[in-house]
C-alpha positions as CSV (number, residue, x, y, z in Angstrom):
1,M,-0.2,0.0,0.5
2,A,1.3,3.4,-1.2
3,W,-0.1,7.0,-0.9
4,S,1.0,10.4,-2.0
5,T,1.2,13.4,0.6
6,R,-2.0,14.5,-0.6
7,E,-3.6,11.2,0.5
8,I,-1.7,10.8,3.6
9,A,-2.8,14.0,5.0
10,E,-6.3,13.7,3.8
11,L,-6.3,9.9,5.6
12,A,-4.5,11.0,9.1
13,G,-6.6,14.3,8.6
14,T,-3.6,16.8,8.6
15,S,-2.3,19.4,6.0
16,L,0.0,19.2,3.7
17,R,1.9,21.8,5.0
18,A,1.7,20.0,8.8
19,V,3.3,16.5,6.6
20,R,6.1,18.6,5.5
21,H,6.6,20.7,8.6
22,Y,6.9,17.4,10.9
23,H,9.2,16.0,8.4
24,Q,11.9,18.9,8.3
25,V,11.0,18.9,12.1
26,G,12.1,14.7,12.3
27,L,9.2,13.8,13.7
28,L,7.7,11.8,10.2
29,D,10.5,9.9,8.6
30,E,10.7,10.4,4.4
31,P,9.5,7.7,2.7
32,D,11.1,6.4,-0.1
33,R,10.1,7.3,-3.8
34,R,9.0,6.0,-6.8
35,S,11.2,6.2,-10.0
36,N,8.7,9.2,-11.0
37,G,10.0,11.2,-8.0
38,Y,7.0,11.4,-6.0
39,K,6.7,9.9,-2.4
40,Q,5.1,6.9,-1.4
41,Y,4.0,7.0,1.7
42,G,2.9,3.3,3.3
43,V,1.3,2.0,6.8
44,A,3.8,3.0,9.4
45,H,4.2,6.6,8.5
46,L,-0.3,6.6,8.7
47,V,0.1,5.4,11.9
48,R,3.0,8.0,12.8
49,L,1.1,10.8,11.2
50,V,-2.4,9.9,13.3
51,R,-0.8,9.8,16.7
52,I,1.6,12.9,15.8
53,K,-1.7,14.7,15.3
54,R,-4.0,13.5,17.8
55,L,-1.0,14.4,20.7
56,V,-1.0,18.1,18.9
57,D,-4.8,18.2,19.6
58,L,-4.2,17.0,23.2
59,G,-1.9,19.9,23.2
60,F,1.1,18.4,23.5
61,S,3.8,20.5,21.5
62,L,6.0,19.1,18.8
63,P,9.4,19.2,20.9
64,Q,7.4,17.0,23.6
65,I,6.3,14.4,20.9
66,A,9.8,14.5,19.9
67,A,11.2,13.7,23.5
68,M,8.6,10.8,23.3
69,G,10.4,8.7,20.7
70,D,8.4,6.9,17.7
71,T,7.8,3.5,19.7
72,D,4.3,2.7,20.9
73,E,4.9,2.4,24.1
74,H,2.0,4.2,26.2
75,P,3.1,7.4,27.0
76,E,1.5,7.8,30.6
77,Q,3.6,10.7,32.8
78,A,3.5,12.3,29.6
79,L,-0.2,12.1,29.5
80,R,-0.1,12.8,33.6
81,E,1.7,15.8,33.5
82,L,-0.4,17.1,30.7
83,D,-3.4,16.0,32.6
84,A,-2.4,18.3,35.5
85,E,-1.7,21.6,32.8
86,L,-5.2,21.3,31.6
87,A,-6.4,20.9,34.9
88,E,-4.7,24.2,35.7
89,T,-5.9,25.8,32.7
90,I,-9.4,24.7,33.7
91,V,-9.5,26.7,37.0
92,R,-7.8,29.4,35.6
93,L,-10.7,30.1,32.9
94,Q,-13.4,29.5,35.4
95,R,-11.8,32.0,37.3
96,A,-11.5,34.2,34.1
97,R,-15.3,33.1,33.6
98,D,-16.5,34.4,37.0
99,E,-14.6,37.8,36.7
100,L,-16.4,37.7,33.5
101,R,-19.2,37.5,34.3
102,E,-19.2,39.8,37.5
103,L,-18.1,42.6,34.8
104,L,-21.3,42.0,32.8
105,D,-23.4,41.5,35.8
106,T,-22.4,44.7,37.6
107,A,-21.0,47.1,34.7
108,S,-17.6,46.8,36.2
109,L,-15.0,48.6,34.3
110,T,-12.0,46.8,33.0
111,D,-9.1,48.0,34.4
112,L,-10.5,48.3,38.2
113,P,-10.1,45.2,40.4
114,P,-13.4,44.0,41.3
115,D,-12.2,43.6,45.3
116,F,-10.8,47.3,45.4
117,V,-13.6,49.6,43.9
118,S,-17.6,48.5,42.8
119,A,-19.1,49.5,39.5
120,D,-21.7,51.6,42.4
121,A,-18.4,53.4,43.5
122,A,-16.3,53.5,40.0
123,A,-19.3,55.4,39.1
124,N,-18.4,58.7,41.6
125,L,-14.9,59.0,40.6
126,T,-13.6,61.4,38.1
127,D,-11.1,60.2,35.4
128,A,-8.2,60.7,37.1
129,D,-9.5,59.9,40.5
130,R,-10.5,55.8,38.7
131,S,-6.8,56.5,37.1
132,L,-4.9,57.0,40.3
133,V,-6.8,53.8,42.0
134,V,-5.5,51.5,39.1
135,V,-1.9,52.7,39.8
136,M,-2.9,51.8,43.7
137,S,-4.1,48.5,42.9
138,R,-0.7,47.7,41.3
139,V,1.6,49.0,44.1
140,L,0.0,48.9,47.3
141,G,-0.1,46.1,49.8
142,P,-2.9,44.0,50.9
143,R,-3.4,46.2,54.0
144,G,-2.7,49.1,51.7
145,K,-5.3,48.1,49.2
146,Q,-7.9,47.4,52.4
147,V,-7.6,51.0,53.6
148,Y,-8.4,52.7,50.1
149,A,-11.1,50.6,49.5
150,D,-12.7,50.8,52.6
151,I,-12.2,55.0,52.2
152,I,-13.5,54.8,48.4
153,R,-16.6,52.8,49.9
154,E,-17.0,55.0,52.5
155,R,-16.6,58.4,50.4
156,T,-18.7,61.2,51.3
157,E,-19.9,64.2,49.1
158,D,-17.8,67.2,49.8
159,P,-18.5,70.7,48.0
160,A,-15.0,71.8,48.8
161,A,-13.8,68.1,47.2
162,A,-15.9,68.6,44.1
163,E,-14.6,71.8,43.5
164,L,-10.7,70.7,43.2
165,D,-12.3,68.1,40.9
166,N,-13.0,71.4,38.6
167,L,-10.0,73.7,39.8
168,P,-8.7,74.8,36.6
169,A,-5.1,75.1,36.1
170,D,-4.6,78.6,35.8
171,A,-6.9,79.3,39.2
172,D,-5.5,82.6,40.9
173,E,-3.6,82.9,44.2
174,P,-6.8,83.8,46.4
175,T,-8.6,80.6,44.8
176,R,-6.6,78.2,46.1
177,R,-5.9,80.1,49.2
178,D,-9.7,79.7,49.9
179,L,-10.0,76.3,48.5
180,A,-7.6,74.6,50.4
181,E,-8.7,76.2,54.1
182,R,-12.2,75.0,53.1
183,L,-10.7,71.2,51.7
184,A,-8.7,70.7,55.0
185,P,-11.6,69.8,57.1
186,Y,-12.8,67.3,54.9
187,I,-9.1,65.8,54.4
188,K,-9.0,65.6,58.3
189,S,-12.3,63.5,58.6
190,V,-10.6,61.0,56.0
191,L,-7.6,61.1,58.2
192,D,-9.4,60.4,61.3
193,A,-12.3,58.0,59.9
194,H,-9.1,56.1,58.5
195,P,-6.2,56.2,61.1
196,D,-4.6,53.6,59.0
197,L,-4.0,55.1,56.1
198,T,-0.6,57.2,57.4
199,S,0.8,53.4,57.2
200,S,-1.0,52.4,54.3
201,R,2.2,51.4,52.1
202,A,4.1,49.4,54.9
203,D,3.3,46.6,53.4
204,A,3.7,47.4,49.7
205,P,5.1,44.7,47.6
206,R,7.9,46.6,46.3
207,G,8.4,48.7,49.5
208,K,7.6,51.9,50.6
209,R,9.6,53.6,48.3
210,F,8.7,52.8,45.3
211,A,4.9,53.0,46.1
212,D,5.1,56.7,47.3
213,R,7.3,57.2,44.4
214,A,4.4,55.2,41.7
215,I,1.9,57.2,43.3
216,D,3.5,60.7,44.0
217,L,4.5,60.8,39.7
218,A,0.7,59.4,38.7
219,M,-0.9,62.1,40.7
220,S,1.7,64.8,38.5
221,D,0.4,63.0,35.4
222,L,-3.1,63.0,36.5
223,Y,-4.1,66.3,38.2
224,N,-2.9,70.2,37.0
225,P,-0.6,71.9,39.2
226,A,-3.7,74.1,40.6
227,Q,-5.5,70.8,42.0
228,L,-1.6,69.3,43.6
229,D,-1.1,72.7,44.9
230,V,-4.2,72.9,46.9
231,L,-4.0,69.6,48.1
232,K,-0.3,70.5,49.5
233,R,-1.5,73.3,51.4
234,S,-4.8,71.2,52.6
235,G,-2.3,68.6,53.9
236,E,-0.1,71.7,55.5
237,I,-3.0,73.1,57.5
238,V,-4.3,69.8,58.4
239,R,-0.4,68.8,59.6
240,R,-0.3,72.5,61.5
241,S,-4.1,71.7,63.5
242,A,-2.4,68.3,64.4
243,E,0.4,69.7,65.9
244,G,-1.3,72.4,67.5
245,G,-3.6,70.1,69.5
């Protein structure tokens, strides 16, 4: 029995390109040729090709198949290892499906971790605040994330905070000074309600210094100079008040 390259590819359920590639990488022996130069494949080639295709379909890489050799021995160890890999993949994909379902059900944003910011809380954040939360979610440790998650969840509306969100970059000195004084009580109330905020970066995976720098750079990029100036002034007012107390 002898088949052409096209015939054996069709019998094995694969492609001409795949058969040629298996020859190139040494997985499939080259067959004898007829007098006219055409290849003639036999049963052994078909059996080998069917085996290669099945292993590829199961998820084995070509190097893994090559390592098994061309014997008919049952590759139990390789099959068990692949089974373990597939089990891990199934778990990972199930987690992805669960997260996708939550995104669909709650209309959550894809860039915000669901355990950090709920869909309702995210809806009340400005674009700048939301981007800052993404940065913090990547550089803070579990304790720090929890502190900020609590702050976001318990966030209350404040006129001065809303005014800060819309403060133009060219705001004049009196406007900045006045807003800083009105914003300071709100900042103090947040600090009083969340005393762990001052140590929220202590368990950062890459260290407090890295987290400080990353968050500072993000704020410089996300907020305009007038907003940053007001935040700095408000912070100084709160500190002076604490020192005086």
